[in-house]
N, C-alpha and C positions, 0 to 999 in steps of 0.2 A: 474476169467474167465467171459468174456462178450459174450453173445449170441445175435446176431443181425439177425432178419428176414428181408429179402428184399420182399416187398409186394406191390401189386397194382392189383386190379381187372380188370383194363383196360390193354389190351395187347398192344404191340408195343411201350412201354414207356421206353425201355432200362433197364428193371429190371434185366434180366439175364446178360446182358452185364455189368451192374454195379456190380452185385454180383461177377462175375468171375474176373473182372479187379481190383475191390477194394480188394478182397481177395489176389490176386497176388501182388498188391501194398503194402499191409500190410506186406506180407511175405518178401518183398524186404527191408522193414524197420527193419527187424530182428525179427518180431513177428512170433510166430508159430500159423498157421491158419488151421482151418478145414472148408472146404466148403461142405455143404450138399445139393445135388441136390434133391429137394423136388417137382419137376415138372415131371409129366409123359412124357412130351415132350423130357426130357433129354438134353435140349439144353446146360446147364451148363457143363455137361459131354462132349458133342460134342465140345464145345468151348475150352475144355482142351485136345482134342484129343482122347477121349475114345468113342468107339462105343459099342453096346451091346455084340458084340463077344469078347470084351476085358476084360469082368469081369463076374463072376458068382454069386457074392452076391452084393446087392444093397440096397438102402433105403427101397424097398419093404420088405426086410427081417427084417429091424429094426422094422417095424410095425407088422409083422405077426409071427415072430419066436423069441420066448423069449430068446433062447440060442445063437442068433447071435447078436453080439455087434459091436459097431463102429469100434473097432480095427480089427474085422474079415472082415468087408466090405470095409474099406477104401483102397484107392490106392494112391500111391505117384504121385503128380502132378507137383511137383517142389521142390526146396529147402524150407524147413519149411512150405510146403503147401501140405495137403492131401485133398482128395476128396472122399466123399461117392457117388458113381454114381447112376444114375437112368435110367430106360427104361420104355417102354409102359406098362409093367406089374404093375407099380405103380398106374395106373388108376383103377385097380381092388380092391385097398385097401378099398375104401368107401363101395363097395358092400360086401366085405368079413367081414367087421366089423359092418355091419348094425345091430342094436339092441344089440351090445355088450357093457356092462357097461365099462365105463372109456376109450372108444375108442378115445376120443379127447385128452388123455394124453399119448398115446402110444410112441410117439417120445420123449417127455420129460423123460418118465420113462426109456427108452432105454439109453439116454444120461446119466442119473444118474447111471445106472448099469455099464456103460462102463468106462474103465480106460482112462480118458482124461487128457492130459497134453498140453493144448493149451491156448494161450493168447486170441484168439478170435475164435467163431464159427459163420460162415455166413451161413444162411439157404435161399436158393432160393426157393421162393413159386410159385405155378401156378397162372395164371391170373383169378383166381376165388376165391370166399370166401366160401370154403367147408371144408370137414373134414381135408384135407392135410394142408390147410392154418391155420385152427384152431389149429392143432397140433403144427405147427411151431410157432404161436404166443403165445401159452401157454408154450413153451419151451424157449422162449426168454424174455429178459429183455428190449430189444430195438427193434424198427422197423424203417427201412429206406424205404421211399416211393419214388421211382424215378418217375418223371413226365416229360411230354414233354409240349411244349407251345400250349396247346389247351384248350377249354372249357370243353372237355370231362375229361381231366386230373383234372381240378378243381373239377369237379363233383365226380371223383373217390376218390380224397382226403377226400371229405366230407363223402362219403359212407364208406370208410375205418375207418374213425374216429368214425362213428356209430358202427362199429364192435368192435373197442377198447373199446368204452364206454360200450358195452354189456358185453365184457370179464371182465371189471372192476366191473360192477354192479352185474353180475350174478355168476362170478367165483371168485371175489376178486383179480383179477390179473390185475395189472396196468402196462402198458408198456409206456416207453418214446419214442415218435415218432418224426422223423425228415424227411424233404422233401428235395430232391435234384433234380434240374432241369437237364435233360439229353437230348442230341441231340438237343441243342437250339442254334440257330443262332441269336445273339443279335443285328445283323445289322437290323433285322426286327423290325418295329415299333410295330407290333402285339406282338412279343415275349417280347419285353420290357414292353408292357402294361400288359401282363399276369404275369411277374415277379413282377411288382409293386403290382399287386393285391395279389400275394402270400406273399409278404413282409408285406402288410397291414394286411392280414389275419393271418399269421403264426408268424411273428416277428422273434425272434431268433431260431424258429424251423425250419427255412429254411437255408440250408447250403449256405455259401458264394461261394463255388466252383461251377462252371458250367462245365458240360460235353459238349464240343462243337462237332458238327457234322464233321465227317471225314471219308473217305473211308478206312482209315487205320484200323479202327475198325472192319469193315467187312472182310478185308483181313486177319486180325488176327484170326477171328473166322473161317474162311475158312481153314486156316492152322492148326487149333486146338491148338492155342497158345494164351496167354494173350498178349495185346497190348505191354506190356513192352518187351516181347521177340521178337516181330515182328518189332517194330520200337521205340526203347527207346527214340528217340529224337522227336518223333511226338507230336503234340499238345495234343492228347488224352492221351498219356502216362503221360505227365505233368499234365493234369487235374486229372487223377486218383491218382497220387502221392500226389497232393494237397488235394484231398478228404480224402485219407488215413491219411494225417497229421491232418486234421480237426477231423476225427473220433478219432484218438489217443489222441489229444488234449483235447477232451471231456471226457477223462477217469474219471476225478475227479467228474465232474458234472452229468455224465450219468452212472457211475458205479452202476449197478443194480444187487443185488444177485439173478440173474435169475435162477440159478440152486441150489446155496448153500442153500437158505431158504427152498427148498423142500426136502433137505436131511432128516431132522427130520420128515417132514410130510409123506414121502414115506417109511421110514424105522421105524417108530414107536418111542417109548419113547427113550430118551438118557440117558444112565448111566453116572453119573458124581460122583466125590468124595463126593459132598454134598448131593447127593441123585438122584432120578430119575426125569428127566425133561420131562414133558408132554406138548407137543405143538400141538394145533389143529386149523383147519381152519373152523369156522362156522360164515361167515360174516353176516348173518341175525339174529343170535342169540342174546337175551338179557341177558341170564344167562346160564352159562356152569359150571357143576360140575363133579367130578370124584368119582366113587364108585367102590368097588371091594372087593376081598377077604381080602385085607389088612385093611379094615375098616368095616368088617362084613356086606358088601353091604348096607351101610347106605343109607336110602332114601333121606337124605339131601345132603350127599356127601361132598367131599372137594372142595371148590370153586376155579375156575381158574379166573385169572385177564386178562382183555383185553389189549394187548400191543398197543403201538402206531401204529404199522403196521396192526392192526386189528385182529391178531391172538390171541388165548387164551392160556395161560401158567400157570403151577404151578410147583413148585419144591417140591418133597415129599420124606422124608427120608423112606426108606423100608428095611426090612430085606432081607438077601439072600434067594434065592429060586425062584420058579416060582409062579407068581401072575396073577390071572384073573381080568379083569376090564371092565368097560363100562362108556360111558359119559352119563350125564344127561343133555340134551340140551332143555332148556325151558320146563322141566318137562318130556320130552321124553327120554327113555333109548335107547341107541344104541351103537354098537361096535365102536371102533376106525376106521374110514374110511381110516386112513393113515398107518395102521399096518396090514400086511398080516398074522401075527401070530395070530391064533385063535383057539378056541376049542368049540365044541358043548355043549350047556348048557342043563339043565334038561327040558327047555321049548321049545326045538327044534330050538332055535335060536343060536347065537354064541356070546361067550365072547372073547375079546382080551386078548392076553398074553404078559407078559413082565418077562424076566428072569434076576434076579439080581445075579451077581456072588458073 
């Protein structure tokens, strides 16, 4: 399953238009698609014909209510196309989660808990780099950046790349980014110059497909339907069909385990026939070891090795029963940050738990 965020901190660049019509075009190719409206303006929801009176659960509930999952909040927006709608209440999420640990991972954790059977998840982000956008980026393996033909768009691409670099350096989360030019009239010499500059700067990170300007897109949004349903023969419908083909065609090159590699991290150790596999993410650590009741809380611990993807792993044969454990990260003892199962220890801290059947 591929998870793609549509992001650009500059407004008016066709981000929501691209998210909605790309999702619809992918569904018309036979792909099962989920579109998550992650923007308090709710424009993706409106573009598919949903107003706030048409739904009771929304993206807001995915952030703030642990027992509300995607399958509870989604609505059917077309054949093979589901939508998690959003409304103005989503703007309160940042304030509600202020100071809450792990608030930047709320969306990713909800996607992991949900029963998802999609080929692609498209997340439409607000035109800001705040908590909602960080949640979307951390839940995604890819990000598509729509830009128009302006110097402000070029600057926005640079700023977003700085954000992606920050996520890679501080969170160990690396996204594959691509740029698509939207609402671009290539008869303009200026637009051609901007595209040439993007090609020189981005190379193959720039989509070949262009989304041309047409009033049909606005008409479709006003009717609350994708462009394919409004005028399947329009230039815009053909553009988004070509963009969808490009996205699907990149499956081999861009298939990123956006959620799969977090399964172990968020649910603790994995029980296998060969033993218990411990996987942890400590991107700045030089040395990681495992200690616990199974090795008499050895101060030296059992060493983990660093994998090619930067995560630490060890496979340890363990007897059946419940075991307490901690990681020793560069000499500092700490519980497993990826495992919610824990117990209070004699020092007032917590030890992580793993139960071997």
